[in-house]
KEBABA-270169 format. One line per field, with one value per residue: x, y, z of N, C-alpha, C, O, CB in turn; residue in three letters. Coordinates in steps of 0.05 Angstrom, whole numbers, plus 32768, in hexadecimal, padded with zeros to 4 digits. Glycine has a CB too. Example, Ala and Ser with C-alpha at 12.3 -4.5 7.8 and 13.67 -1.06 7.14 Angstrom:
REM KEBABA-270169
nxx <- c(8108 8101)
nyy <- c(7F8E 7FD3)
nzz <- c(809C 808E)
caxx <- c(80F6 8111)
cayy <- c(7FA6 7FEB)
cazz <- c(809C 808F)
cxx <- c(8108 8102)
cyy <- c(7FBE 8001)
czz <- c(809C 809D)
oxx <- c(811D 810C)
oyy <- c(7FBE 8017)
ozz <- c(80A9 80A1)
cbxx <- c(80E2 811A)
cbyy <- c(7FA7 7FF4)
cbzz <- c(80B5 8072)
r <- c(Ala Ser)
REM end
This chain:
REM KEBABA-270169
nxx <- c(8011 800C 802F 8014 8022 8023 8023 8030 8032 8015 802A 800C 7FF9 8029 8039 801C 8034 805D 809F 80DB 811B 8162 8181 81B3 81FC 821C 8250 827B 82A8 82E4 8317 834C 8365 833F 8317 832E 8333 82FD 82ED 8309 82EE 82BA 82C3 82C3 8290 8252 822B 8217 81F5 81F0 81F5 81F3 81FF 81F7 820C 81D7 81C6 81B2 81B6 81B3 81D6 81FF 8223 8234 8266 8263 8252 824C 8255 8230 8235 8219 8210 81E4 81E4 820A 821F 8248 825E 827B 829E 82AB 82C7 82ED 8304 8314 8314 8328 835B 834C 8314 8309 8318 82F1 82C1 82CC 82CF 82B2 829A 828A 8244 8227 81F2 81BE 8193 8181 81B6 81D5 81D4 81EE 8221 8231 8235 825E 8288 829C 82C0 82E4 8301 82E4 82D0 8294 8284 8260 822D 81E8 81AC 8175 8146 8140 813A 8109 80E6 80E9 80CD 809B 808B 807A 808A 80C2 80E2 810C 80F1 80BB 80BF 80D2 80A8 807F 8092 809B 8077 8084 80A0 80D4 80F6 8100 8113 8146 815E 816C 8191 81D0 8204 8239 8246 826E 8268 8240 81FB 81D6 81A6 81AF 81D6 81B9 8190 81AF 81C7 819A 8185 81AC 81AD 8178 8178 8192 816D 8140 8154 815D 8129 8110 812B 8118 80E1 80E2 80F0 80C6 8097 8064 802F 8012 7FED)
nyy <- c(7FE8 802C 8060 8098 80DC 8118 815B 8184 8195 81A6 81C7 81BA 8186 816B 8170 814B 811B 80E0 80E5 80E4 80C8 80C5 8086 806F 806C 80A2 80CC 80F8 8129 8146 8158 8168 8139 8111 8123 811D 80E6 80D6 80EE 80CF 809F 80B0 80BF 808F 8081 807A 80A3 80DA 80FB 8141 8178 81B6 81D8 8215 8241 8263 82A9 82DC 8311 834E 8355 8333 82FA 82B5 8283 8242 8210 81D9 81A2 8172 8131 80FA 80B4 807D 8063 8079 80B5 80EC 8121 815B 8186 81C2 81EE 81D6 81AD 81C9 81DC 81AC 8195 8165 8168 8191 8179 8152 816F 8183 8159 812D 8100 80E5 80EC 8126 8132 815F 8192 81D2 81DE 8207 822F 8214 820C 8241 8253 8231 8243 826E 8258 823C 823B 821D 81F6 81DD 819B 8163 8161 815C 817C 817A 8199 81A8 8175 8161 8188 817F 8150 8160 816C 819D 81AF 81C8 81C8 81A2 8187 8186 816B 8139 8128 8123 80F9 80CF 80D0 80E0 8109 8139 8152 8195 81AC 81B6 81DC 8212 820E 8212 8209 820D 81FC 81E1 81AA 8182 8173 8134 813A 8163 814B 8120 813C 8158 812F 8114 8139 8138 8102 80FC 8113 80EC 80C2 80DA 80E2 80AC 8099 80B9 80A8 8073 807B 8092 8067 8042 805D 8090 80BA 80FC 8125)
nzz <- c(8000 7FEE 800E 8030 8037 805E 8046 8067 80AE 80ED 812A 8157 814D 814B 8180 819D 8191 819C 81B9 8193 819A 8194 8195 8196 819E 81BE 81B7 81D5 81C1 81D4 81CA 819B 8188 8193 8171 813E 813B 813B 810B 80E5 80E9 80D9 80A4 808A 8082 805C 805C 8087 80BD 80CC 80FA 811F 815E 8180 81B3 81D3 81CC 81F6 81F6 81D5 8198 81A7 8195 818B 817A 8158 8185 8188 815D 813E 8126 8107 80FF 80EE 811F 8142 8160 815C 8185 817B 81A2 8193 81AA 81C8 81A8 817B 8135 8112 80E3 80CC 80D1 80AF 807E 807D 8075 8043 8022 7FF0 8004 8045 8031 8049 8070 807E 809B 8089 807C 8067 808D 80B7 80A1 8099 80CE 80DF 80C0 80DC 80FC 80DC 8099 8063 802A 8020 800B 7FEE 8007 801E 801B 8042 8043 800E 7FF7 800D 7FFA 7FC3 7FC1 7FCB 7FFE 802C 805E 8082 80AF 80DC 8105 80F3 80C1 80D2 80F3 80CC 80AE 80D2 80FC 8130 8164 8168 819E 81B2 81DF 81F5 81D6 81E0 8208 822E 8206 820D 823F 8275 827B 8254 825C 8263 824A 8226 8204 81EF 81D3 81AD 8190 817C 8156 812D 811F 810F 80DD 80BE 80C2 80A8 8074 8065 8066 803F 8011 8010 8007 7FD5 7FB6 7FC1 7FBA 7FC5 7FDC 7FE1 800E)
caxx <- c(8000 801C 802E 8009 8030 8019 8034 8038 8027 8015 8038 7FF9 7FF9 8043 803B 8010 8043 8072 80B9 80F0 8136 8178 8186 81CD 8213 8222 826D 8282 82C4 82ED 8333 8352 836B 8325 8308 833A 832C 82E1 82EB 8313 82D8 82A4 82CB 82BF 8273 8247 821D 8214 81E4 81FF 81E7 8203 81F2 8205 8202 81C4 81CC 819A 81BD 81B3 81F0 8212 8222 8248 826C 8257 825B 824B 8250 8227 8236 820D 8208 81CB 81E6 821F 8220 825F 8259 8295 829D 82BF 82D8 8302 8312 831B 830B 8340 8360 833B 82F8 8308 8318 82D7 82AD 82D3 82CF 8298 828E 826F 822F 8221 81D6 81B5 817D 818B 81D3 81E2 81D7 8203 823B 8237 823F 8278 829C 82A8 82D6 82F8 82FA 82E3 82BD 8285 827D 8254 8218 81CD 819A 815B 8131 813D 8131 80ED 80D8 80E7 80BA 8080 8086 807D 8097 80DF 80F1 8112 80DB 80A3 80C4 80D4 808D 8070 809C 809C 8062 8090 80A8 80EF 80F5 8111 8115 8161 816A 8177 81A2 81EB 8214 8255 8249 8286 825F 8225 81E9 81CD 8190 81BC 81E3 81A4 8184 81C1 81CA 8181 8182 81BD 81A3 815E 817F 8198 8153 8130 8160 8158 810C 810A 8135 8106 80C8 80E7 80F0 80AE 8081 8055 801C 8010 7FD3)
cayy <- c(8000 8044 8071 80B3 80EF 8133 816F 8195 818C 81BC 81C2 81AD 816A 8160 8171 8132 8103 80D5 80F0 80D3 80CD 80B4 8070 8064 8075 80BE 80CF 8114 812D 815E 815E 8165 811C 8102 812C 8111 80C9 80D4 80F5 80B8 808C 80BB 80BF 8074 807C 8084 80BC 80E1 8113 8155 818F 81C6 81E7 822D 824D 8279 82C3 82EA 832D 8359 835A 831F 82E1 82A1 8270 8228 8202 81BC 8196 8157 8121 80E1 809E 8072 8059 8086 80D1 80FA 813C 8169 819F 81D1 81FF 81C5 819E 81D9 81D2 819E 8190 814E 8171 81A1 8166 8144 8180 8189 813F 8125 80EB 80DC 8100 8133 8138 8171 81A3 81EE 81DB 8220 823C 8206 8212 825D 8255 8223 8253 8280 8248 8233 8240 8204 81F6 81C4 8189 814A 8164 8159 818E 816D 81AB 81A5 815A 815F 819A 8172 813B 816C 8172 81BA 81B4 81CD 81C5 8186 817C 8181 8156 811F 8121 811A 80DF 80B9 80D3 80E4 8125 813E 8166 81AD 81B8 81BE 81ED 822B 8209 821C 81F5 8212 81F3 81D0 818E 8180 8161 811E 8144 8172 8138 8111 814F 815E 8116 810E 814A 812F 80E7 80FF 8119 80D2 80B4 80E7 80DB 8090 8095 80C5 8096 805C 8084 8096 804C 8033 806E 809E 80CF 8112 8131)
cazz <- c(8000 7FEC 8026 802D 8048 805F 803C 807E 80C7 8100 8143 816A 8147 8154 819E 81A7 8188 81AD 81B3 8187 81A4 818A 81A8 8193 81AE 81BC 81BE 81D7 81BA 81E2 81C4 817F 8182 8192 8159 8126 813B 8133 80EF 80D6 80E8 80C9 8088 807F 8080 8043 8061 80A4 80C2 80DB 8106 8132 8173 8188 81CC 81CD 81D6 8200 81F7 81BA 818D 81B0 8186 8192 8165 815B 819D 8185 8143 8141 810D 810F 80ED 80F7 813A 8152 815C 8168 818C 817C 81B1 8183 81BA 81D3 8193 8165 811B 810A 80C6 80C4 80CF 8096 8068 807F 8069 8027 8013 7FE4 8014 8042 802C 8062 806E 8093 8095 808C 807C 8061 80A7 80C6 8094 809E 80E9 80E1 80B3 80EF 8109 80C8 807D 8054 8014 8024 7FF5 7FF5 801A 8014 802A 8045 803B 7FF1 7FF2 8013 7FE8 7FA9 7FC4 7FCF 801B 8030 8077 807F 80C8 80E3 8116 80E3 80AE 80E1 80FB 80B5 80A4 80E7 8110 814A 8169 8172 81B2 81AE 81FA 81FC 81C1 81EB 8220 822C 81F9 8215 825B 8279 8277 8248 826A 8253 8239 820F 81F2 81E0 81C1 8197 8180 816F 813F 8117 8118 8101 80C1 80B2 80BF 8094 805A 805E 8060 8025 7FFC 800E 7FFB 7FB8 7FA9 7FC4 7FB2 7FDA 7FD3 7FF3 8013)
cxx <- c(8012 8018 8024 8017 8021 802D 8040 802A 8028 8021 8026 7FF9 8013 8045 802F 801F 8057 808D 80CC 810B 814A 817E 81A1 81E3 8217 823F 8274 82A0 82CE 830A 8338 8357 8351 8316 8313 8334 830F 82DE 82F4 82FD 82C1 82AA 82C6 82A1 8268 8238 8219 8201 81F4 81ED 81FA 81F2 8204 81FA 81EF 81CD 81B2 819F 81C0 81D0 8205 820E 8238 824E 825F 8263 825F 8246 8248 8229 822E 820B 81ED 81CC 81FB 821F 8238 8258 8274 8291 82B3 82D0 82EF 8311 831F 8310 8324 8343 834F 831E 82F5 8307 82FD 82C2 82B3 82D4 82B3 828B 829A 825C 8227 8204 81CD 819D 8185 81AA 81E1 81E7 81EE 821F 8244 8242 825A 828F 82A8 82BF 82EC 82EE 82FB 82CE 82AD 827F 826F 823E 81FC 81BB 817E 8144 812B 8131 8113 80DC 80D4 80D3 809D 8079 808D 808C 80B5 80EF 80F6 80FC 80C3 80A8 80C5 80B9 807C 8078 8099 8086 806C 809C 80C5 80ED 8108 8117 8131 816E 8177 8188 81BF 81FD 8232 8259 8261 8280 8243 8214 81E1 81B7 819A 81C8 81CE 8196 8195 81C4 81B1 817E 8193 81B4 8189 8163 8184 817E 8141 813A 815A 813B 8104 8113 8122 80EC 80CB 80E6 80D5 8095 8072 8042 8019 7FF3 7FD5)
cyy <- c(8019 8056 808D 80C6 810A 8146 8181 818B 81A4 81B4 81B4 818F 815D 815E 8157 8119 80FA 80E1 80DC 80DC 80BB 809E 8063 806F 8093 80C2 80ED 8117 8147 8165 815B 8148 810C 810A 811F 80F4 80C5 80DA 80DD 80A3 8096 80BB 80A4 806E 8087 809F 80C0 80F9 8127 816B 819E 81D2 81FE 8238 8264 8293 82D1 8308 8337 835E 8345 8305 82CF 828F 8255 821A 81E4 81B5 8179 8149 8105 80CD 8094 8069 8066 80A4 80DD 8117 814A 8184 81B1 81E4 81F0 81B6 81B1 81CE 81C6 819B 8179 8156 8182 818E 8158 8155 8185 8170 8139 810F 80ED 80F3 810B 813E 814A 8181 81C0 81ED 81F6 8230 822F 820D 822F 8261 8248 8233 8268 8272 8240 8239 8225 8207 81DC 81B5 8170 814D 8162 8169 8182 817F 81AA 818A 8157 8170 818D 815B 8146 8171 818F 81C1 81B6 81C9 81A7 8179 8174 816A 813A 8116 8117 80FE 80C8 80BB 80D6 8100 8126 8156 817D 81BA 81C2 81D3 8206 8227 8212 8206 81F9 820A 81E1 81B3 818F 816C 814A 8127 8153 815F 8129 8123 8153 8146 8110 811F 8140 8113 80E9 8105 80FF 80C3 80C0 80E0 80BF 808B 80A2 80B4 807D 8064 8089 807C 803F 8043 807A 80B1 80E4 811B 814A)
czz <- c(8000 8004 801F 8041 8048 8053 8052 8097 80DB 811B 8158 8166 8150 8172 81AA 81A0 819D 81A5 81A7 8192 8197 819F 81A6 81A6 81A9 81C7 81BE 81D3 81C5 81DD 81A6 8177 8180 8179 8140 8124 8131 8115 80DD 80D3 80D6 80AB 807A 807B 8066 8046 807F 80A6 80D2 80E4 8117 8147 817B 81A2 81C7 81D9 81DE 8202 81DB 81B1 8195 81A0 818F 817A 816A 8174 8198 8168 8148 8126 8115 80F8 80F8 8115 814C 814B 816B 816D 818F 818B 81A6 8193 81C6 81BD 817F 814B 810E 80EC 80BC 80C0 80B5 807E 8066 8070 804B 8016 8008 7FF4 8030 803B 8047 8060 8085 8089 809C 808D 8076 807B 80B7 80BB 809A 80BA 80EC 80D4 80C5 80FD 80F5 80AC 806F 803F 8016 800A 7FFF 800A 800D 8026 802A 803E 801D 7FEA 7FF6 8001 7FCD 7FA9 7FC9 7FEC 8020 804A 8073 8098 80CE 80F2 8105 80CF 80BC 80E9 80E4 80AD 80B8 80FC 812D 814C 8173 8185 81AC 81C9 8201 81E9 81CC 8204 821A 8220 81FE 8232 825D 8273 826B 8258 8257 8240 8221 81FB 81E2 81CC 81A8 8185 8170 8156 8128 810D 8108 80E3 80B1 80AD 80A9 8078 8052 8057 8045 800E 7FF9 8001 7FDD 7FA9 7FAA 7FBC 7FCA 7FCD 7FE8 7FF7 8023)
oxx <- c(8024 8002 802B 8018 8015 8045 8056 8018 803B 8022 8030 7FF8 8014 8051 8037 8017 8060 8092 80CD 8111 8144 8180 81A6 81DC 8215 8244 8272 82B0 82C2 8315 8328 834E 834E 8309 8304 832F 830A 82CF 82E8 82F9 82B7 8298 82C6 829A 8273 8239 8219 81FD 8204 81D8 8210 81DA 821C 81E2 81F6 81DA 819F 8190 81CD 81E0 821B 81F7 824C 823E 8252 827B 8271 8234 8257 821F 823A 8205 81E1 81B7 81FD 8220 823C 824E 8283 8283 82CA 82E7 8304 832A 8333 8305 8334 8330 8345 8311 82E0 82F8 82F3 82B3 82A0 82DA 829F 8272 82B2 8262 8220 81FF 81D4 8194 818E 81B6 81F7 81FC 81FE 8231 825B 8255 826C 82A6 82BD 82D0 8303 82D6 830F 82BB 82B7 8277 8272 823D 81FA 81BA 8171 812F 8114 8120 8104 80C6 80BF 80C8 808A 8062 80A2 8098 80C1 8107 80E7 80F5 80B7 8097 80BA 80B2 806D 8067 8094 8083 805F 80A2 80CD 80E3 811E 811E 8133 8185 818D 818C 81C5 8205 8242 826F 8269 8290 8231 821E 81E4 81B5 8190 81C4 81D2 8190 818C 81C4 81B3 8174 818A 81B4 8185 8153 817C 8179 8135 812B 8152 8134 80F4 8105 811D 80E2 80B9 80DC 80CC 807F 8072 8044 801E 7FE3 7FC1)
oyy <- c(801B 805A 8098 80C0 8112 8141 818A 817A 81B4 819C 81A5 8180 8147 814B 814F 8103 8109 80E6 80C5 80F3 80A4 80A4 804E 807A 809C 80BB 80FA 8109 815C 8176 814C 813F 80FB 80F8 8116 80E9 80B3 80CC 80D8 8097 8087 80B9 80A2 8059 8099 80AF 80AD 8108 8120 8171 8194 81D5 81FC 8238 8276 8294 82D2 8317 832B 836A 8346 82FB 82D8 828D 8252 8218 81D8 81C1 816A 8153 80F8 80D4 80A1 8068 805E 80AB 80D8 8125 8145 8195 81B0 81E9 81FC 81B3 81A9 81B8 81D4 819F 817A 814D 8180 8193 8152 814A 818B 8171 813E 810C 80F4 810B 80FC 8150 8145 817E 81C5 81FB 81FA 823C 823D 8212 8234 8270 8252 8231 8274 8280 823E 823C 8218 8217 81C6 81C1 8169 813D 8166 8165 817F 8176 81AA 8188 814C 8169 818F 8153 8136 817A 8198 81D6 81A8 81C7 8196 8162 815F 8159 8127 80FE 8103 80ED 80B1 80A9 80CE 810D 8116 816B 8178 81D2 81D3 81DA 820E 8239 821A 81F3 81E9 8210 81D3 81A5 819B 8157 814B 811E 8151 8162 8124 811A 8151 8149 8107 8115 8140 810E 80DA 80FD 80FC 80B8 80B1 80D9 80B9 807C 8097 80B1 8074 8055 8083 807A 8032 8037 806F 80B7 80DE 8118 8157)
ozz <- c(8010 800E 800A 8059 8034 8054 8051 8095 80D9 8121 8168 8179 815B 817C 81C0 81A9 81AE 818D 81B1 8194 8191 81B7 81B2 81BA 8192 81DE 81A9 81E0 81C0 81EB 8199 8162 816E 816C 812F 810E 8122 8107 80C8 80BE 80C5 809B 8062 8070 805A 8033 808F 8093 80E3 80D9 811D 8144 817B 81A6 81B7 81EE 81CF 820F 81CA 81BF 818A 819E 819A 8168 817F 8176 81A1 815B 8154 8112 8126 80E2 8108 8122 8164 8134 8183 815B 81A2 8182 81AF 818B 81CD 81C0 8172 814B 8102 80DD 80A5 80AE 80A8 806B 8050 8060 803C 7FFE 8015 7FF3 8033 803D 8059 8051 809C 8072 80B2 809E 8080 807E 80C3 80CA 809F 80BF 80FA 80DC 80BE 810A 80FC 80A7 806E 8041 800F 7FF7 8016 801C 7FF5 803F 8016 8035 8015 7FD8 7FE6 7FF9 7FC0 7F94 7FCB 7FF2 801A 804C 8062 8097 80C5 80ED 8109 80CB 80B1 80E7 80E7 80A7 80B1 810C 8140 8137 8184 817E 81A2 81CA 8212 81EC 81C2 8213 8203 822E 81F4 823E 824A 8267 8276 8260 823F 8229 820B 81E3 81CA 81B6 8192 816C 8159 8141 8111 80F5 80F5 80D2 809A 8098 809A 8066 803C 8045 8037 7FFA 7FE3 7FF0 7FCE 7F93 7F97 7FB8 7FE0 7FB5 8000 7FE5 8029)
cbxx <- c(7FED 8015 804B 7FEB 804D 8013 8025 8032 8035 7FF9 8042 7FDD 7FF4 805A 802D 7FF3 8051 8072 80C5 80EF 8136 8191 8171 81D6 822C 820E 827F 827A 82C8 82E7 8346 836A 837E 8314 830A 8358 8330 82D0 82FC 832C 82CC 829E 82E8 82CB 8264 8233 8201 822F 81CA 8215 81CE 8213 81ED 8203 821B 81A9 81DB 8191 81D8 81A3 81FA 820F 8223 823F 828B 825B 8247 8236 8269 820A 8253 81F2 821E 81C3 81EB 823B 8206 8278 8249 829F 82A1 82B0 82C7 82F5 82FE 833A 82FF 8342 837E 833D 82F1 8321 832E 82CE 82AB 82EE 82D9 829C 8292 8266 8217 8235 81C5 81CB 8163 8180 81DC 81D0 81BD 81FE 823A 821F 822B 8276 8290 8293 82CB 82FD 830E 82DD 82CB 826B 8297 8268 821B 81C4 819A 8158 8138 8158 8140 80E7 80E6 8103 80C2 806C 8097 8062 8091 80E3 80E2 812C 80D3 809B 80DF 80E6 807F 8074 80B9 80B6 8050 80A6 8095 8102 80FB 8104 810C 8173 8154 8161 81A2 81F6 820F 825C 822F 8290 8260 8227 81D0 81C3 817D 81D1 81F5 8190 817E 81DD 81D2 8169 818A 81DB 819E 814E 8197 81AB 8145 812F 817F 8160 80FC 8117 8151 8100 80BF 8102 8104 80AB 806E 8068 8001 8021 7FC0)
cbyy <- c(8000 8053 8073 80B4 80F2 813B 8181 81B3 8173 81C8 81DC 81B9 8164 8173 8189 8130 8109 80B6 80FC 80D5 80CA 80C5 805B 8067 8066 80D0 80BF 811F 812B 815B 814B 8176 8110 8109 814A 8116 80BD 80E7 810D 80AC 8086 80D7 80C7 805F 808A 806F 80BC 80E8 810B 8161 8185 81DC 81D4 8243 8257 8271 82D4 82DE 8331 8373 8374 8319 82E6 8290 826D 8217 8206 81B0 8199 8156 8121 80E6 8086 805A 803C 8079 80DF 80F7 813F 816F 819A 81E1 820C 81B0 818B 81DC 81E8 8183 818B 8138 8182 81B4 8152 8140 819B 8197 8129 811C 80CF 80D0 80F4 814A 811D 8184 819A 81FC 81C7 8231 823C 81E8 820D 826F 8247 8208 8261 828A 822F 8215 8254 81EC 81F8 81CA 8182 8137 817F 813B 81AA 8162 81C8 81A9 8146 8165 81B5 8167 8128 815A 815F 81C8 819D 81E9 81D1 8185 818F 819A 815B 8122 8139 812D 80E1 80BA 80BB 80CF 8132 8145 815B 81C1 81A3 81A6 81F6 823F 81EB 8225 81F6 822F 81E5 81D3 817E 8177 8170 8107 8156 8185 8124 8106 816A 8166 80FF 8113 8166 812D 80D6 8116 812C 80C2 80B4 8106 80DF 807E 80A2 80E1 808C 8051 809E 80A4 803A 802B 805E 80AD 80C3 812A 811C)
cbzz <- c(8018 7FD2 8032 8030 803E 807D 8027 8079 80D2 8104 814F 8167 8129 814A 81A9 819C 816E 81AB 81CC 8168 81C3 8184 81A3 8177 81A7 81CC 81AB 81F3 819B 81FF 81D4 8177 8197 81AB 8157 8127 8157 8143 80E9 80E3 8104 80D3 8085 8091 8098 8038 8053 80B1 80D2 80C9 8116 8122 818C 8172 81DE 81D8 81C1 821B 8207 81B9 8194 81CE 8168 81AA 8163 8141 81B4 8197 8130 814C 8100 811C 80ED 80E6 8139 814D 8165 8155 81A6 815E 81D0 816E 81D1 81E6 8185 8164 8109 8117 80C1 80D8 80E7 8094 806C 809C 8077 8026 8026 7FC8 8007 805D 801C 8068 806E 809B 80A5 80A5 8068 804E 80B7 80C6 8076 809A 80FD 80D5 809A 8103 8116 80CB 8071 8067 7FF9 8033 7FE5 7FFF 8029 8013 801E 8061 8044 7FE3 8003 8031 7FE5 7FA1 7FDA 7FC3 802D 8030 808B 8074 80E0 80F3 812C 80D4 809F 80FA 8108 809D 809D 80F4 810F 814F 817E 815A 81CE 819B 820E 81FD 81AD 81F1 8227 8247 81DB 8211 8265 8295 8292 822B 8274 8265 824A 821A 8202 81F4 81CF 81A2 8192 8181 8146 8121 8131 810D 80BF 80C4 80DA 8098 805C 8076 8077 8024 8003 802B 8009 7FB3 7FB7 7FE1 7FA1 7FEE 7FCB 7FEA 8020)
r <- c(Unk Unk Unk Unk Unk Unk Unk Unk Unk Unk Unk Unk Unk Unk Unk Unk Unk Unk Unk Unk Unk Unk Unk Unk Unk Unk Unk Unk Unk Unk Unk Unk Unk Unk Unk Unk Unk Unk Unk Unk Unk Unk Unk Unk Unk Unk Unk Unk Unk Unk Unk Unk Unk Unk Unk Unk Unk Unk Unk Unk Unk Unk Unk Unk Unk Unk Unk Unk Unk Unk Unk Unk Unk Unk Unk Unk Unk Unk Unk Unk Unk Unk Unk Unk Unk Unk Unk Unk Unk Unk Unk Unk Unk Unk Unk Unk Unk Unk Unk Unk Unk Unk Unk Unk Unk Unk Unk Unk Unk Unk Unk Unk Unk Unk Unk Unk Unk Unk Unk Unk Unk Unk Unk Unk Unk Unk Unk Unk Unk Unk Unk Unk Unk Unk Unk Unk Unk Unk Unk Unk Unk Unk Unk Unk Unk Unk Unk Unk Unk Unk Unk Unk Unk Unk Unk Unk Unk Unk Unk Unk Unk Unk Unk Unk Unk Unk Unk Unk Unk Unk Unk Unk Unk Unk Unk Unk Unk Unk Unk Unk Unk Unk Unk Unk Unk Unk Unk Unk Unk Unk Unk Unk Unk Unk Unk Unk Unk Unk Unk Unk Unk)
REM end
């Protein structure tokens, strides 16, 4: 039976859904050596989900650089604490390599923020906003797209927490990992739907 998808969804409907959380390994990286080791593993993968977190500013005119870079496979998510790891040469090569395919949502914003830490020319990336639009889905936020595809809600409760804290809480780590992992799941589901067919309403 062909799957039917909504073109869009409202926040009230999402609020009633069960919460989706990443269930794999979360590895926090806090040194350049740890970052380089993680990059070597990630370079061996066919595709990964990426996202960033930035310390929120509550003062007019005050901005911060990227605090956290999340890169996830289907079962392992690496959290790069950029203030501690720096933007290593391996990380630069990772972003400039055609593989793995780097999947995200609003990647232009993520790349712009990362460019305050390092100069690189991103290659091998896939923008999910473009992918869903090409399939006729009007929703553009990660939360809405995930809800349409899976009927589950991604929590945004930690979005404005302090990503520069000395120690990240378990809730922060899970939130950050879930966002990057969700990009992988969305990509895999979109590819499946393209093969098996779908209709919109």
